[in-house]
gemmi code that builds the backbone of each chain (N, CA, C; Angstrom):
import gemmi

chains = {
    "A": [
        ("UNK", (26.881, 86.345, 75.303), (28.320, 86.561, 75.060), (28.795, 87.714, 75.503)),
        ("UNK", (29.871, 87.811, 76.315), (30.349, 89.158, 76.908), (31.216, 89.706, 75.690)),
        ("UNK", (31.026, 91.073, 75.888), (31.936, 91.900, 74.843), (31.692, 93.253, 74.708)),
        ("UNK", (32.279, 93.756, 73.771), (32.368, 95.202, 73.548), (31.658, 95.360, 72.065)),
        ("UNK", (30.653, 95.952, 71.847), (29.984, 96.011, 70.461), (29.948, 97.407, 69.892)),
        ("UNK", (30.404, 97.749, 68.572), (30.305, 99.020, 67.920), (29.412, 98.985, 66.936)),
        ("UNK", (28.821, 100.137, 66.683), (28.304, 100.299, 65.500), (27.982, 101.663, 65.056)),
        ("UNK", (27.973, 101.803, 63.485), (27.870, 100.484, 62.488), (29.451, 100.390, 62.225)),
        ("UNK", (29.628, 99.363, 61.454), (30.984, 98.862, 61.177), (31.563, 99.800, 60.147)),
        ("UNK", (30.683, 100.383, 59.185), (31.093, 101.205, 58.254), (30.087, 102.372, 58.139)),
        ("UNK", (30.469, 103.652, 58.174), (29.654, 104.786, 58.023), (30.350, 105.982, 57.007)),
        ("UNK", (29.248, 106.454, 56.311), (29.793, 107.377, 55.385), (28.878, 108.893, 55.677)),
        ("UNK", (29.499, 109.779, 55.670), (28.538, 111.219, 55.952), (29.250, 112.132, 55.103)),
        ("UNK", (28.589, 113.214, 54.959), (28.729, 114.446, 54.140), (29.674, 115.181, 54.986)),
        ("UNK", (30.551, 115.963, 54.582), (31.192, 117.141, 55.105), (30.100, 118.130, 55.989)),
        ("UNK", (30.275, 118.386, 57.256), (29.415, 119.462, 57.970), (28.408, 118.636, 58.701)),
        ("UNK", (28.260, 117.490, 58.461), (27.288, 116.791, 59.573), (28.044, 116.232, 60.513)),
        ("UNK", (26.984, 116.348, 61.742), (27.435, 115.336, 62.890), (27.091, 114.150, 62.771)),
        ("UNK", (27.916, 113.375, 63.273), (27.717, 111.766, 63.072), (28.082, 111.039, 64.760)),
        ("UNK", (27.191, 110.126, 65.151), (27.532, 109.479, 66.538), (27.747, 107.897, 66.209)),
        ("UNK", (28.929, 107.680, 66.887), (29.241, 106.398, 66.752), (28.932, 105.699, 68.241)),
        ("UNK", (28.316, 104.463, 68.001), (27.786, 103.603, 69.401), (28.766, 102.675, 69.870)),
        ("UNK", (28.777, 102.614, 71.023), (29.924, 101.741, 71.831), (29.109, 101.239, 73.169)),
        ("UNK", (28.813, 99.808, 72.924), (28.245, 99.219, 74.070), (28.976, 98.177, 74.866)),
        ("UNK", (29.039, 97.758, 76.117), (29.721, 96.706, 76.591), (28.971, 96.254, 77.546)),
        ("UNK", (28.974, 94.732, 77.780), (28.373, 94.161, 78.991), (29.120, 93.279, 79.827)),
        ("UNK", (30.501, 93.919, 79.917), (31.509, 93.230, 80.718), (31.681, 93.790, 82.076)),
        ("UNK", (30.731, 94.693, 82.367), (30.570, 95.385, 83.871), (31.848, 96.312, 84.019)),
        ("UNK", (32.407, 96.697, 83.147), (33.532, 97.482, 83.162), (33.288, 98.863, 83.666)),
        ("UNK", (34.015, 99.402, 84.477), (33.798, 100.707, 85.029), (34.472, 101.729, 83.842)),
        ("UNK", (35.722, 101.607, 83.172), (36.297, 102.507, 82.330), (36.114, 102.339, 81.087)),
        ("UNK", (35.902, 103.159, 80.179), (35.726, 103.060, 78.785), (36.503, 104.157, 78.175)),
        ("UNK", (36.980, 103.911, 76.558), (37.644, 104.793, 76.030), (37.339, 104.916, 74.574)),
        ("UNK", (37.788, 105.861, 73.931), (37.593, 106.163, 72.608), (39.120, 106.539, 71.963)),
        ("UNK", (39.248, 105.627, 70.765), (40.792, 105.891, 70.255), (40.308, 106.214, 68.607)),
        ("UNK", (41.420, 106.955, 68.161), (41.341, 106.954, 66.679), (42.504, 106.398, 65.974)),
        ("UNK", (42.272, 105.825, 65.004), (43.536, 105.065, 64.194), (43.675, 105.388, 62.662)),
        ("UNK", (44.668, 106.132, 62.531), (44.825, 106.418, 60.914), (45.972, 105.491, 60.327)),
        ("UNK", (45.919, 105.475, 59.081), (46.806, 104.406, 58.614), (48.277, 104.847, 58.789)),
        ("UNK", (48.895, 103.382, 59.250), (50.388, 103.549, 59.497), (50.491, 104.269, 60.952)),
        ("UNK", (49.532, 104.560, 61.560), (49.706, 105.157, 63.022), (49.153, 104.274, 64.163)),
        ("UNK", (49.770, 104.918, 65.281), (49.097, 103.939, 66.488), (47.880, 104.680, 66.779)),
        ("UNK", (47.118, 104.080, 67.831), (45.973, 104.570, 68.407), (46.033, 105.908, 69.214)),
        ("UNK", (45.453, 106.757, 68.956), (45.425, 108.239, 69.644), (44.021, 108.349, 70.550)),
        ("UNK", (44.401, 108.607, 71.746), (43.055, 108.681, 72.723), (42.085, 110.104, 72.492)),
        ("UNK", (41.057, 109.730, 72.123), (40.068, 110.866, 72.052), (39.456, 111.244, 73.443)),
        ("UNK", (38.934, 110.364, 74.208), (38.115, 110.684, 75.329), (38.054, 109.364, 76.283)),
        ("UNK", (37.876, 109.563, 77.489), (38.024, 108.248, 78.364), (36.912, 108.705, 79.643)),
        ("UNK", (36.296, 107.661, 79.986), (35.579, 107.899, 81.265), (35.798, 106.775, 82.057)),
        ("UNK", (35.972, 107.134, 83.329), (36.316, 106.055, 84.523), (34.803, 105.807, 85.157)),
        ("UNK", (34.018, 106.564, 85.261), (32.688, 106.240, 85.687), (31.573, 106.831, 85.151)),
        ("UNK", (30.517, 106.530, 85.452), (29.168, 107.029, 84.904), (29.158, 108.495, 84.995)),
        ("UNK", (28.612, 109.293, 84.273), (28.425, 110.690, 84.301), (29.813, 111.587, 84.718)),
        ("UNK", (30.880, 111.016, 84.260), (32.345, 111.718, 84.152), (33.227, 111.048, 82.958)),
        ("UNK", (33.708, 112.235, 82.316), (34.637, 111.994, 81.055), (35.718, 112.832, 81.246)),
        ("UNK", (36.839, 112.508, 80.582), (37.986, 113.288, 80.648), (38.448, 113.374, 79.019)),
        ("UNK", (39.228, 114.277, 78.733), (39.620, 114.543, 77.306), (41.051, 113.734, 77.201)),
        ("UNK", (40.928, 113.256, 76.169), (42.145, 112.602, 75.887), (43.180, 113.581, 75.161)),
        ("UNK", (44.111, 112.985, 74.261), (45.193, 113.906, 73.398), (44.655, 114.317, 72.309)),
        ("UNK", (43.547, 114.182, 71.638), (42.954, 114.601, 70.534), (41.536, 115.047, 70.582)),
        ("UNK", (40.934, 115.506, 71.683), (39.520, 115.794, 71.757), (38.870, 116.707, 70.962)),
        ("UNK", (39.456, 117.594, 70.340), (38.862, 118.734, 69.645), (38.223, 118.279, 68.623)),
        ("UNK", (37.012, 118.771, 68.381), (35.989, 118.293, 67.159), (35.234, 116.969, 67.891)),
        ("UNK", (35.189, 116.500, 68.864), (34.627, 115.457, 69.226), (33.824, 115.460, 70.703)),
        ("UNK", (32.737, 115.023, 70.730), (32.235, 114.915, 72.069), (31.603, 113.598, 72.644)),
        ("UNK", (31.502, 113.287, 74.069), (31.094, 112.066, 74.220), (29.829, 112.288, 75.494)),
        ("UNK", (29.266, 111.130, 75.869), (28.482, 111.105, 77.159), (28.674, 109.789, 77.825)),
        ("UNK", (28.331, 109.687, 79.125), (28.276, 108.552, 79.807), (27.077, 108.419, 80.765)),
        ("UNK", (26.087, 108.496, 80.245), (24.853, 108.130, 80.934), (24.530, 106.994, 81.738)),
        ("UNK", (25.314, 105.875, 80.924), (24.939, 104.462, 81.576), (26.220, 103.717, 81.419)),
        ("UNK", (26.441, 102.862, 82.493), (27.615, 102.264, 82.451), (28.220, 101.624, 81.316)),
        ("UNK", (27.087, 100.942, 80.598), (27.600, 100.243, 79.577), (27.584, 100.754, 78.278)),
        ("UNK", (27.486, 102.106, 78.200), (27.433, 102.638, 76.772), (28.209, 104.118, 76.993)),
        ("UNK", (29.036, 104.358, 75.859), (29.886, 105.348, 75.859), (29.899, 105.747, 74.354)),
        ("UNK", (28.766, 106.839, 73.839), (28.804, 107.035, 72.462), (29.723, 108.171, 72.039)),
        ("UNK", (30.061, 108.337, 71.237), (31.249, 109.198, 70.509), (30.445, 109.994, 69.323)),
        ("UNK", (30.481, 111.319, 69.314), (29.897, 112.537, 68.482), (31.147, 112.902, 67.602)),
        ("UNK", (31.229, 112.866, 66.361), (32.193, 113.402, 65.669), (31.351, 114.813, 64.973)),
        ("UNK", (31.799, 115.797, 65.570), (31.144, 117.307, 65.031), (31.648, 117.746, 63.700)),
        ("UNK", (31.348, 118.646, 63.219), (31.661, 119.444, 62.067), (32.721, 120.082, 62.381)),
        ("UNK", (33.167, 120.361, 63.407), (34.476, 121.368, 64.037), (35.799, 120.131, 63.945)),
        ("UNK", (35.497, 118.877, 63.600), (36.679, 117.875, 63.391), (37.175, 118.130, 61.879)),
        ("UNK", (38.262, 118.546, 61.881), (38.899, 119.106, 60.593), (38.850, 117.888, 59.651)),
        ("UNK", (39.702, 116.660, 60.086), (39.730, 115.570, 59.236), (39.158, 114.205, 60.043)),
        ("UNK", (37.992, 114.145, 59.860), (37.315, 112.893, 60.644), (37.170, 111.658, 60.144)),
        ("UNK", (37.809, 111.450, 58.879), (37.881, 110.199, 58.215), (38.800, 109.248, 58.855)),
        ("UNK", (38.655, 108.219, 59.515), (39.670, 107.236, 60.221), (38.638, 105.957, 60.706)),
        ("UNK", (39.592, 105.344, 61.500), (38.758, 104.010, 62.251), (38.933, 104.335, 63.579)),
        ("UNK", (37.509, 104.110, 64.392), (37.463, 104.624, 65.574), (37.241, 103.237, 66.297)),
        ("UNK", (38.106, 103.239, 67.450), (38.035, 101.898, 67.982), (37.463, 102.437, 69.731)),
        ("UNK", (36.462, 101.621, 70.232), (36.348, 101.841, 71.666), (36.698, 100.519, 72.390)),
        ("UNK", (37.291, 100.961, 73.569), (37.671, 99.999, 74.418), (37.265, 100.312, 76.019)),
        ("UNK", (37.229, 99.040, 76.783), (36.970, 99.149, 78.100), (37.873, 98.492, 79.046)),
        ("UNK", (37.771, 98.813, 80.312), (38.589, 98.119, 81.232), (38.026, 98.079, 82.538)),
        ("UNK", (38.521, 97.058, 83.224), (37.768, 96.748, 84.632), (38.142, 98.117, 85.469)),
        ("UNK", (39.302, 98.434, 85.588), (39.566, 99.534, 86.275), (41.057, 100.118, 85.563)),
        ("UNK", (41.550, 101.204, 86.232), (42.361, 102.145, 85.287), (43.784, 101.255, 85.298)),
        ("UNK", (43.951, 100.303, 86.097), (45.391, 99.482, 86.378), (45.335, 98.400, 85.375)),
        ("UNK", (44.234, 98.153, 84.790), (44.099, 96.681, 83.942), (44.113, 97.006, 82.609)),
        ("UNK", (44.335, 95.884, 81.626), (44.275, 95.676, 80.218), (42.950, 96.280, 79.664)),
        ("UNK", (42.750, 97.093, 78.620), (41.679, 97.469, 77.748), (41.582, 96.357, 77.001)),
        ("UNK", (40.201, 96.324, 76.619), (39.665, 95.187, 75.666), (39.078, 96.255, 74.545)),
        ("UNK", (39.025, 95.759, 73.307), (38.599, 96.697, 72.327), (37.330, 95.952, 71.695)),
        ("UNK", (36.491, 96.863, 71.226), (35.457, 96.571, 70.195), (36.049, 96.533, 68.735)),
        ("UNK", (35.075, 96.043, 67.720), (35.610, 95.686, 66.473), (35.938, 96.852, 65.637)),
        ("UNK", (35.317, 98.243, 66.074), (35.684, 99.630, 65.211), (34.560, 99.627, 64.550)),
        ("UNK", (34.854, 101.093, 63.951), (33.786, 101.735, 63.087), (34.696, 102.585, 62.192)),
        ("UNK", (34.412, 102.234, 60.871), (35.337, 103.118, 60.049), (34.464, 104.245, 59.430)),
        ("UNK", (34.964, 105.376, 59.554), (33.968, 106.688, 59.331), (34.820, 107.000, 57.983)),
        ("UNK", (33.864, 107.229, 57.105), (34.524, 108.170, 55.934), (33.583, 109.382, 55.411)),
        ("UNK", (34.096, 110.472, 55.558), (33.456, 111.796, 55.235), (33.940, 112.146, 53.933)),
        ("UNK", (32.588, 112.262, 53.354), (32.750, 112.505, 51.706), (32.733, 114.252, 51.470)),
    ],
    "B": [
        ("UNK", (58.245, 115.159, 75.875), (56.889, 114.493, 75.293), (56.819, 112.911, 75.389)),
        ("UNK", (56.087, 112.169, 76.065), (55.918, 110.706, 76.344), (55.708, 110.131, 74.765)),
        ("UNK", (56.329, 109.081, 74.608), (56.404, 108.542, 73.362), (56.723, 106.929, 73.387)),
        ("UNK", (56.439, 106.223, 72.664), (56.331, 104.810, 72.477), (56.931, 104.623, 70.835)),
        ("UNK", (58.075, 104.045, 70.671), (58.621, 103.612, 69.556), (58.866, 102.327, 69.136)),
        ("UNK", (58.202, 101.514, 68.230), (58.460, 100.276, 67.811), (59.266, 100.099, 66.516)),
        ("UNK", (60.065, 99.096, 66.473), (60.630, 98.661, 65.567), (61.131, 97.292, 65.114)),
        ("UNK", (61.029, 96.793, 63.910), (61.036, 97.520, 62.859), (59.454, 97.981, 62.426)),
        ("UNK", (59.051, 98.622, 61.500), (57.780, 99.165, 61.272), (56.983, 97.867, 60.432)),
        ("UNK", (57.926, 97.411, 59.729), (57.389, 95.997, 58.956), (58.551, 94.901, 58.882)),
        ("UNK", (57.848, 94.000, 58.628), (58.733, 92.799, 58.971), (58.249, 91.484, 57.816)),
        ("UNK", (59.097, 90.838, 57.053), (58.439, 89.878, 56.211), (59.325, 88.399, 56.782)),
        ("UNK", (58.804, 87.409, 56.972), (59.366, 86.201, 57.521), (58.901, 85.057, 56.720)),
        ("UNK", (59.562, 83.880, 57.001), (58.742, 82.615, 56.583), (58.423, 81.800, 57.507)),
        ("UNK", (57.469, 81.108, 57.204), (57.038, 80.246, 58.306), (58.186, 79.520, 58.873)),
        ("UNK", (57.836, 79.228, 60.194), (59.117, 78.513, 61.020), (60.169, 79.299, 61.380)),
        ("UNK", (60.325, 80.658, 60.954), (61.102, 81.572, 61.370), (60.868, 82.075, 62.835)),
        ("UNK", (61.926, 82.669, 63.651), (61.509, 83.280, 64.859), (61.799, 84.684, 64.833)),
        ("UNK", (60.920, 85.370, 65.345), (61.103, 87.139, 65.083), (61.016, 87.615, 66.596)),
        ("UNK", (61.656, 88.929, 66.356), (61.450, 89.773, 67.740), (61.267, 91.169, 67.282)),
        ("UNK", (60.224, 91.349, 67.940), (59.717, 92.690, 67.816), (60.110, 93.773, 69.157)),
        ("UNK", (60.685, 94.760, 68.599), (60.906, 96.034, 69.682), (60.131, 96.898, 70.064)),
        ("UNK", (60.205, 97.582, 71.328), (59.186, 98.474, 71.730), (60.281, 99.180, 72.734)),
        ("UNK", (60.527, 100.527, 72.523), (61.235, 101.318, 73.558), (60.101, 102.489, 73.731)),
        ("UNK", (60.310, 102.909, 75.156), (59.161, 103.982, 75.653), (60.077, 105.004, 76.532)),
        ("UNK", (59.280, 106.161, 76.462), (59.613, 107.017, 77.130), (58.347, 107.727, 77.872)),
        ("UNK", (57.881, 107.439, 78.912), (56.423, 107.582, 79.673), (56.677, 107.959, 80.838)),
        ("UNK", (56.053, 109.102, 81.178), (56.161, 109.813, 82.431), (55.254, 108.875, 83.387)),
        ("UNK", (55.494, 108.835, 84.436), (54.378, 108.023, 85.487), (54.423, 106.627, 85.039)),
        ("UNK", (55.111, 106.060, 84.325), (55.174, 104.610, 83.867), (54.455, 103.491, 84.678)),
        ("UNK", (53.559, 103.093, 84.407), (52.891, 101.877, 85.112), (53.310, 100.529, 84.749)),
        ("UNK", (52.814, 100.317, 83.277), (52.962, 98.873, 82.637), (53.285, 99.203, 81.388)),
        ("UNK", (53.562, 97.937, 80.639), (53.496, 97.904, 79.222), (52.920, 97.008, 78.733)),
        ("UNK", (51.984, 97.065, 77.620), (51.080, 96.340, 77.102), (51.299, 95.921, 75.557)),
        ("UNK", (51.257, 94.655, 75.071), (51.192, 94.303, 74.007), (49.980, 93.864, 73.468)),
        ("UNK", (49.401, 94.193, 72.000), (48.388, 93.975, 71.392), (48.914, 93.397, 70.117)),
        ("UNK", (47.841, 92.340, 69.400), (47.680, 91.977, 68.217), (46.741, 92.470, 67.390)),
        ("UNK", (46.825, 93.076, 66.069), (45.778, 93.709, 65.368), (45.826, 93.018, 64.213)),
        ("UNK", (44.765, 92.140, 64.061), (44.667, 91.578, 62.557), (43.728, 92.235, 61.817)),
        ("UNK", (42.507, 92.266, 61.796), (41.689, 93.220, 60.755), (41.004, 94.236, 61.480)),
        ("UNK", (40.542, 94.281, 62.552), (39.962, 95.232, 63.333), (40.503, 95.557, 64.608)),
        ("UNK", (39.792, 94.800, 65.813), (39.995, 94.985, 67.208), (41.422, 94.463, 67.561)),
        ("UNK", (41.995, 95.291, 68.126), (43.292, 94.779, 68.764), (42.993, 93.728, 69.903)),
        ("UNK", (43.601, 92.602, 70.105), (43.595, 91.388, 71.031), (44.671, 91.682, 72.002)),
        ("UNK", (44.340, 91.641, 73.311), (45.382, 91.800, 74.248), (46.304, 90.543, 74.123)),
        ("UNK", (47.574, 90.844, 74.213), (48.512, 89.725, 74.342), (49.067, 89.735, 75.922)),
        ("UNK", (49.833, 90.650, 76.360), (50.611, 90.645, 77.486), (50.526, 92.192, 78.164)),
        ("UNK", (50.702, 92.042, 79.580), (50.666, 93.385, 80.391), (52.015, 93.005, 81.243)),
        ("UNK", (53.069, 93.882, 81.052), (54.360, 93.587, 81.485), (54.366, 94.898, 82.851)),
        ("UNK", (54.544, 94.324, 83.964), (54.819, 95.653, 85.036), (56.070, 95.366, 85.830)),
        ("UNK", (56.810, 94.100, 85.733), (58.194, 93.957, 86.600), (59.152, 93.782, 85.453)),
        ("UNK", (60.362, 94.340, 85.769), (61.631, 93.952, 85.089), (62.127, 92.720, 84.980)),
        ("UNK", (62.434, 91.978, 83.908), (63.280, 90.898, 83.885), (62.033, 89.325, 84.055)),
        ("UNK", (60.925, 89.783, 84.386), (60.116, 88.461, 84.365), (59.430, 88.065, 82.794)),
        ("UNK", (59.832, 87.154, 82.408), (59.462, 86.708, 80.982), (57.738, 86.519, 81.061)),
        ("UNK", (56.943, 86.703, 80.172), (55.678, 86.156, 80.322), (55.470, 85.548, 79.026)),
        ("UNK", (54.930, 84.449, 79.056), (54.826, 83.439, 77.788), (53.287, 82.965, 77.515)),
        ("UNK", (53.120, 82.915, 76.430), (51.668, 82.195, 76.131), (51.960, 81.526, 74.634)),
        ("UNK", (52.108, 80.165, 74.818), (52.325, 79.264, 73.762), (53.681, 79.853, 72.855)),
        ("UNK", (53.467, 80.274, 71.788), (54.923, 80.410, 70.786), (55.253, 82.050, 71.304)),
        ("UNK", (54.354, 82.493, 72.043), (54.796, 84.005, 72.084), (55.390, 84.436, 73.338)),
        ("UNK", (56.222, 85.214, 73.677), (56.724, 85.552, 74.970), (57.002, 87.061, 74.859)),
        ("UNK", (57.310, 87.695, 75.965), (57.483, 89.024, 76.062), (58.387, 89.262, 77.497)),
        ("UNK", (59.187, 90.332, 77.593), (59.852, 90.654, 78.713), (60.190, 92.234, 78.463)),
        ("UNK", (60.158, 92.627, 79.865), (60.255, 94.168, 79.746), (61.840, 94.537, 80.719)),
        ("UNK", (62.141, 95.543, 80.281), (63.573, 96.116, 80.854), (63.214, 97.586, 81.500)),
        ("UNK", (62.775, 97.892, 82.631), (62.523, 99.182, 82.938), (63.713, 100.027, 83.387)),
        ("UNK", (64.941, 99.426, 83.378), (66.210, 100.569, 83.344), (66.535, 100.769, 81.959)),
        ("UNK", (66.126, 99.961, 80.992), (66.693, 100.308, 79.618), (65.423, 100.884, 78.898)),
        ("UNK", (64.208, 100.891, 79.611), (62.852, 101.454, 79.081), (62.689, 100.913, 77.739)),
        ("UNK", (62.469, 99.535, 77.861), (62.579, 98.700, 76.693), (61.883, 97.386, 76.848)),
        ("UNK", (60.990, 97.034, 75.702), (60.415, 95.475, 75.915), (60.470, 94.736, 74.436)),
        ("UNK", (60.377, 93.453, 74.563), (60.608, 92.824, 73.239), (59.379, 91.882, 73.298)),
        ("UNK", (58.939, 91.308, 72.222), (57.974, 90.362, 72.001), (58.514, 89.507, 70.989)),
        ("UNK", (58.594, 88.256, 71.284), (59.269, 87.117, 70.466), (58.200, 86.261, 70.239)),
        ("UNK", (58.473, 85.802, 68.793), (57.450, 84.805, 68.261), (58.347, 83.724, 67.922)),
        ("UNK", (58.139, 82.546, 68.401), (58.978, 81.265, 67.687), (58.127, 80.341, 66.779)),
        ("UNK", (58.822, 79.779, 65.764), (58.143, 78.822, 64.707), (56.984, 79.693, 64.235)),
        ("UNK", (57.104, 80.760, 63.655), (55.979, 81.588, 63.309), (55.005, 80.835, 62.249)),
        ("UNK", (53.788, 81.270, 62.303), (52.887, 80.581, 61.294), (52.283, 81.681, 60.433)),
        ("UNK", (51.418, 81.344, 59.434), (50.842, 82.399, 58.949), (49.707, 83.175, 59.599)),
        ("UNK", (49.217, 82.559, 60.331), (48.209, 83.087, 61.124), (48.779, 84.100, 62.306)),
        ("UNK", (50.074, 84.286, 62.436), (50.701, 85.360, 63.214), (50.998, 86.792, 62.181)),
        ("UNK", (50.370, 86.608, 61.102), (50.525, 87.966, 60.439), (49.480, 88.740, 60.882)),
        ("UNK", (50.002, 89.860, 61.449), (49.372, 90.972, 61.798), (50.110, 92.075, 62.140)),
        ("UNK", (49.308, 93.243, 62.815), (50.018, 94.567, 63.134), (50.220, 94.105, 64.750)),
        ("UNK", (51.289, 94.262, 65.247), (51.712, 94.249, 66.585), (51.804, 95.709, 67.307)),
        ("UNK", (50.906, 95.744, 68.332), (50.970, 97.090, 68.742), (51.670, 97.034, 70.446)),
        ("UNK", (52.438, 98.027, 70.639), (52.895, 98.254, 72.035), (52.347, 99.289, 72.522)),
        ("UNK", (52.342, 99.231, 73.944), (51.489, 100.516, 74.374), (51.919, 100.809, 75.892)),
        ("UNK", (52.394, 102.107, 76.304), (52.973, 102.346, 77.601), (51.475, 102.740, 78.410)),
        ("UNK", (51.534, 102.276, 79.461), (50.370, 102.438, 80.410), (50.976, 103.466, 81.585)),
        ("UNK", (50.360, 104.520, 81.612), (50.790, 105.431, 82.757), (49.697, 105.990, 83.403)),
        ("UNK", (50.046, 106.695, 84.639), (49.144, 107.422, 85.556), (48.900, 108.968, 84.966)),
        ("UNK", (47.768, 108.994, 84.414), (47.209, 110.328, 83.998), (46.242, 111.188, 84.908)),
        ("UNK", (47.046, 111.786, 85.575), (46.170, 112.723, 86.808), (46.199, 111.497, 87.861)),
        ("UNK", (45.047, 111.071, 87.896), (44.674, 110.100, 89.020), (44.223, 108.538, 88.394)),
        ("UNK", (44.294, 108.836, 87.028), (43.822, 107.634, 86.152), (44.969, 107.038, 85.384)),
        ("UNK", (44.857, 105.678, 84.795), (45.676, 105.248, 84.074), (45.146, 105.340, 82.481)),
        ("UNK", (46.079, 105.529, 81.673), (45.800, 105.833, 80.185), (46.958, 105.007, 79.391)),
        ("UNK", (46.638, 104.883, 78.103), (47.693, 104.342, 77.271), (48.358, 105.015, 76.104)),
        ("UNK", (49.690, 105.048, 75.837), (50.364, 105.674, 74.641), (50.672, 104.666, 73.826)),
        ("UNK", (50.294, 104.417, 72.739), (50.658, 103.449, 71.521), (51.648, 103.814, 70.632)),
        ("UNK", (52.417, 102.939, 70.164), (53.202, 103.021, 69.256), (52.711, 102.790, 67.823)),
        ("UNK", (53.400, 102.859, 66.796), (52.804, 103.003, 65.373), (52.457, 101.533, 64.964)),
        ("UNK", (53.227, 100.450, 65.614), (52.874, 99.359, 65.334), (54.074, 98.624, 64.591)),
        ("UNK", (54.275, 97.254, 64.695), (55.056, 96.519, 63.545), (54.153, 95.365, 62.753)),
        ("UNK", (54.265, 95.568, 61.587), (53.290, 95.067, 60.676), (54.347, 93.584, 60.249)),
        ("UNK", (53.723, 92.493, 60.792), (54.723, 91.295, 60.597), (53.614, 90.286, 59.436)),
        ("UNK", (54.520, 89.935, 58.333), (53.628, 89.260, 57.381), (54.651, 87.668, 57.289)),
        ("UNK", (53.920, 86.852, 57.659), (54.509, 85.475, 57.569), (54.212, 84.620, 56.411)),
        ("UNK", (55.069, 84.384, 55.486), (54.846, 83.758, 54.303), (54.944, 82.141, 54.265)),
        ("UNK", (53.949, 81.673, 53.710), (54.194, 80.007, 53.662), (55.405, 79.405, 53.308)),
    ],
}
model = gemmi.Model(1)
for chain_id, residues in chains.items():
    chain = gemmi.Chain(chain_id)
    for i, (resn, *xyz) in enumerate(residues, 1):
        res = gemmi.Residue()
        res.name, res.seqid = resn, gemmi.SeqId(i, " ")
        for name, pos in zip(("N", "CA", "C"), xyz):
            atom = gemmi.Atom()
            atom.name, atom.element = name, gemmi.Element(name[0])
            atom.pos, atom.b_iso = gemmi.Position(*pos), 0.0
            res.add_atom(atom)
        chain.add_residue(res)
    model.add_chain(chain)
structure = gemmi.Structure()
structure.add_model(model)
structure.setup_entities()
């Protein structure tokens, strides 16, 4: 099956700990994205990557880091510098920049 | 500042009703407008609109874009309980040399039997 997978579905962490969220796609898409969704809010772009070994900051990149060493993988690290990390995180990918984005099932992160 | 505004924020209807969801946008270097349906988790793609006045249809759903008034609507006819979801509108723009999305807050639609 082709698609985007995110793991884990639910994640609990203590304050001050870094945590890495996984995103994998087997759609052969060049572009990948990370969004954050808070209750009653739209999706906000954290980071995006158009090609391997290249990525750009989105609107709310502070406290987050990413890597894009392989085309199919785009992990997101939530660092201790992120002031309010509890949220629903969505990963997406697209063939190119002018096409629709397809989303993974999301990871709900709760920081205790 | 670029923004996408959806209205209403929530809506409750009965099965069989027709609903219209609204999306206005102010997006620099606008490229297209996208609609997504979000039930529990992943938003699923519905429509991408790039040209004004051309209606896109998929079953009971249809959407149209007005690039002069910076507005789009999503229509759902003969609603069913399975249409209950949050509907997200997003403006697609050229960011530098790349394209990105700005999302509205969504319209939560509840369809009662």
